[in-house]
Residue frames as a rotation matrix with the C-alpha (Angstrom) as fourth column:
UNK 1
0.623 -0.367 0.691 117.03
0.588 -0.362 -0.723 37.79
0.515 0.857 -0.010 118.43
UNK 2
0.455 -0.624 -0.635 120.23
0.629 -0.280 0.726 39.53
-0.630 -0.730 0.265 119.35
UNK 3
0.642 -0.274 0.716 121.96
0.536 -0.506 -0.675 42.57
0.548 0.818 -0.178 118.18
UNK 4
0.140 -0.624 -0.769 125.15
0.846 -0.329 0.420 44.40
-0.515 -0.709 0.481 119.45
UNK 5
0.825 0.046 0.564 125.53
0.287 -0.893 -0.346 48.22
0.487 0.448 -0.750 119.04
UNK 6
-0.160 -0.898 -0.411 128.91
0.986 -0.125 -0.111 49.87
0.049 -0.423 0.905 119.78
UNK 7
0.675 0.290 0.679 128.84
0.234 -0.956 0.175 53.21
0.700 0.041 -0.713 121.46
UNK 8
0.573 -0.507 0.644 131.70
-0.741 -0.656 0.143 55.21
0.350 -0.559 -0.752 123.21
UNK 9
-0.448 -0.894 -0.006 133.81
-0.754 0.381 -0.535 52.05
0.480 -0.235 -0.845 123.54
UNK 10
-0.601 0.291 0.744 131.21
-0.496 0.594 -0.633 49.98
-0.627 -0.750 -0.213 124.99
UNK 11
-0.860 0.402 -0.314 128.90
-0.106 0.462 0.881 47.24
0.499 0.791 -0.354 123.48
UNK 12
-0.420 0.813 0.403 125.20
-0.796 -0.117 -0.593 47.40
-0.435 -0.571 0.697 124.05
UNK 13
-0.982 0.074 -0.172 123.90
-0.013 0.889 0.457 43.82
0.187 0.451 -0.873 123.64
UNK 14
-0.364 0.931 0.035 120.20
-0.902 -0.342 -0.264 43.84
-0.234 -0.128 0.964 122.91
UNK 15
-0.991 0.115 0.066 118.07
0.122 0.985 0.124 40.74
-0.051 0.131 -0.990 123.18
UNK 16
-0.356 0.918 -0.174 114.53
-0.912 -0.300 0.280 40.34
0.205 0.258 0.944 121.88
UNK 17
-0.961 0.163 0.224 112.19
0.077 0.934 -0.348 37.65
-0.266 -0.317 -0.910 123.18
UNK 18
-0.617 0.780 0.108 108.78
0.168 -0.004 0.986 36.91
0.769 0.626 -0.129 121.50
UNK 19
-0.777 0.528 0.343 105.83
-0.591 -0.423 -0.687 38.37
-0.217 -0.736 0.641 123.47
UNK 20
-0.496 0.706 0.506 102.40
0.368 0.699 -0.614 36.86
-0.787 -0.118 -0.606 123.74
UNK 21
0.527 0.656 -0.540 101.04
-0.212 -0.514 -0.831 39.32
-0.823 0.553 -0.131 121.09
UNK 22
0.563 -0.295 0.772 101.82
0.759 0.554 -0.342 38.55
-0.327 0.778 0.536 117.51
UNK 23
0.288 -0.612 0.737 104.89
0.707 -0.383 -0.594 40.32
0.646 0.692 0.322 116.06
UNK 24
0.634 -0.132 0.762 105.82
-0.489 -0.832 0.263 41.90
0.599 -0.539 -0.592 119.34
UNK 25
0.150 -0.778 -0.610 108.78
0.461 0.601 -0.653 41.48
0.874 -0.183 0.449 121.60
UNK 26
0.960 -0.186 -0.211 110.06
0.132 -0.361 0.923 41.98
-0.248 -0.914 -0.322 125.20
UNK 27
0.524 -0.820 0.232 113.46
0.156 -0.175 -0.972 43.60
0.837 0.545 0.036 125.09
UNK 28
0.887 -0.385 -0.253 116.43
0.211 -0.150 0.966 43.71
-0.410 -0.911 -0.052 127.46
UNK 29
0.703 -0.695 0.149 119.94
-0.125 -0.328 -0.936 45.06
0.700 0.640 -0.317 127.17
UNK 30
0.757 -0.544 -0.362 123.38
0.539 0.207 0.816 44.66
-0.369 -0.813 0.450 128.74
UNK 31
0.823 -0.565 -0.059 126.32
-0.542 -0.751 -0.377 46.93
0.169 0.342 -0.924 128.61
UNK 32
0.817 -0.546 0.186 129.66
0.450 0.805 0.388 45.23
-0.361 -0.233 0.903 128.07
UNK 33
0.228 -0.796 0.560 133.34
0.931 0.010 -0.366 45.94
0.286 0.605 0.743 127.17
UNK 34
0.667 -0.048 0.743 135.00
0.027 -0.996 -0.088 49.32
0.744 0.079 -0.663 127.14
UNK 35
-0.321 -0.944 0.076 137.89
0.153 -0.131 -0.979 50.62
0.935 -0.303 0.187 129.14
UNK 36
-0.700 0.062 0.712 135.65
-0.649 -0.473 -0.596 51.68
0.299 -0.879 0.371 132.08
UNK 37
-0.021 0.684 -0.729 133.84
-0.085 0.725 0.683 48.37
0.996 0.076 0.043 132.58
UNK 38
-0.589 -0.224 -0.777 134.88
0.632 0.471 -0.615 48.29
0.504 -0.853 -0.136 136.19
UNK 39
-0.873 0.384 0.301 132.60
-0.454 -0.865 -0.212 51.31
0.179 -0.322 0.930 136.75
UNK 40
-0.104 0.912 -0.398 129.60
-0.667 0.232 0.708 48.98
0.738 0.339 0.583 136.09
UNK 41
-0.769 -0.316 0.556 130.64
-0.632 0.508 -0.585 46.43
-0.098 -0.801 -0.590 138.66
UNK 42
-0.812 0.451 0.371 127.76
0.297 0.866 -0.401 44.06
-0.502 -0.215 -0.837 139.66
UNK 43
0.032 0.887 -0.460 125.25
-0.151 -0.451 -0.880 46.40
-0.988 0.098 0.120 138.07
UNK 44
-0.620 -0.389 -0.682 126.48
-0.680 -0.168 0.714 45.34
-0.392 0.906 -0.160 134.68
UNK 45
-0.595 0.456 0.662 123.61
0.274 0.889 -0.367 42.75
-0.756 -0.037 -0.654 134.36
UNK 46
-0.753 0.462 0.469 120.85
0.548 0.046 0.835 42.40
0.364 0.886 -0.288 131.84
UNK 47
-0.800 0.505 -0.324 118.26
-0.111 -0.656 -0.747 45.12
-0.589 -0.562 0.581 132.13
UNK 48
-0.387 0.767 0.512 114.62
0.921 0.348 0.176 44.44
-0.043 0.539 -0.841 130.93
UNK 49
-0.975 0.091 0.204 112.87
-0.035 -0.965 0.261 47.46
0.220 0.247 0.944 129.51
UNK 50
-0.553 0.821 -0.141 109.44
0.396 0.110 -0.912 48.43
-0.733 -0.560 -0.386 130.75
UNK 51
-0.048 0.736 -0.676 106.26
-0.500 -0.603 -0.622 49.55
-0.865 0.308 0.397 128.87
UNK 52
-0.817 -0.200 -0.541 106.57
-0.573 0.392 0.720 46.82
0.068 0.898 -0.435 126.21
UNK 53
-0.044 -0.771 0.635 105.99
0.633 0.470 0.615 44.74
-0.773 0.429 0.467 124.41
UNK 54
0.004 -0.144 -0.990 107.33
-0.477 -0.870 0.125 46.52
-0.879 0.472 -0.072 121.35
UNK 55
0.999 0.053 0.005 107.40
-0.019 0.441 -0.897 45.78
-0.050 0.896 0.442 117.50
UNK 56
0.511 -0.852 0.114 110.84
0.851 0.520 0.071 44.65
-0.120 0.061 0.991 116.41
UNK 57
0.019 -0.537 0.843 111.90
0.567 -0.689 -0.451 48.04
0.823 0.487 0.292 115.16
UNK 58
0.560 0.252 0.789 110.83
-0.411 -0.742 0.529 49.90
0.719 -0.621 -0.312 118.32
UNK 59
0.976 -0.179 -0.121 112.45
0.202 0.558 0.805 47.24
-0.077 -0.810 0.581 120.51
UNK 60
0.224 -0.967 0.118 115.83
0.960 0.198 -0.199 47.74
0.169 0.158 0.973 119.00
UNK 61
-0.048 -0.202 0.978 115.57
0.187 -0.964 -0.190 51.62
0.981 0.174 0.084 118.95
UNK 62
0.752 0.400 0.524 114.32
-0.371 -0.400 0.838 51.82
0.545 -0.824 -0.153 122.52
UNK 63
0.866 -0.470 -0.171 117.11
0.465 0.630 0.622 49.55
-0.185 -0.618 0.764 123.84
UNK 64
0.040 -0.888 0.459 119.76
0.877 -0.189 -0.441 51.30
0.478 0.420 0.771 121.91
UNK 65
0.158 0.182 0.970 118.59
-0.062 -0.979 0.194 54.69
0.985 -0.091 -0.144 123.31
UNK 66
0.942 0.232 0.244 118.46
-0.252 0.003 0.968 53.36
0.224 -0.973 0.061 126.83
UNK 67
0.651 -0.751 -0.112 121.91
0.753 0.621 0.217 51.81
-0.094 -0.225 0.970 126.56
UNK 68
-0.144 -0.582 0.801 123.43
0.608 -0.690 -0.392 55.02
0.781 0.431 0.453 125.14
UNK 69
0.435 0.362 0.825 121.81
-0.272 -0.820 0.504 57.01
0.858 -0.444 -0.258 127.94
UNK 70
0.979 -0.177 -0.104 123.19
0.182 0.508 0.842 54.56
-0.096 -0.843 0.530 130.66
UNK 71
0.229 -0.957 0.178 126.68
0.966 0.201 -0.161 54.96
0.119 0.209 0.971 129.13
UNK 72
0.023 -0.025 0.999 126.29
0.238 -0.971 -0.030 58.86
0.971 0.239 -0.017 129.01
UNK 73
0.886 0.331 0.324 125.40
-0.251 -0.245 0.937 58.84
0.390 -0.911 -0.134 132.68
UNK 74
0.772 -0.623 -0.126 128.50
0.560 0.573 0.599 56.75
-0.300 -0.533 0.791 133.58
UNK 75
-0.115 -0.938 0.326 131.03
0.993 -0.105 0.049 58.66
-0.012 0.329 0.944 131.39
UNK 76
-0.216 0.012 -0.976 129.55
0.215 -0.975 -0.060 62.26
-0.952 -0.223 0.208 131.29
UNK 77
0.769 0.533 -0.353 128.69
-0.102 -0.443 -0.891 64.26
-0.632 0.721 -0.286 128.28
UNK 78
0.328 -0.639 0.696 130.51
0.928 0.357 -0.109 63.99
-0.179 0.681 0.710 125.03
UNK 79
0.503 -0.206 -0.840 132.77
0.073 -0.958 0.278 66.88
-0.861 -0.201 -0.466 124.57
């Protein structure tokens, strides 16, 4: 399953893959787009999240927060 979330001019692309447990998922995200994409360089690859698997709702939430935090680190605080 796939979802794209827009945040501060970037797209956070979230991908869920079924885990071995019923109704749980492993989740990864990738940051794409935005005017500052060159800042990401080779590090702009897909990032798997630890401490899973997660339920579907938690997987999307955790990936969105992780992606937003990564963008905030790159761009600095919102003013």
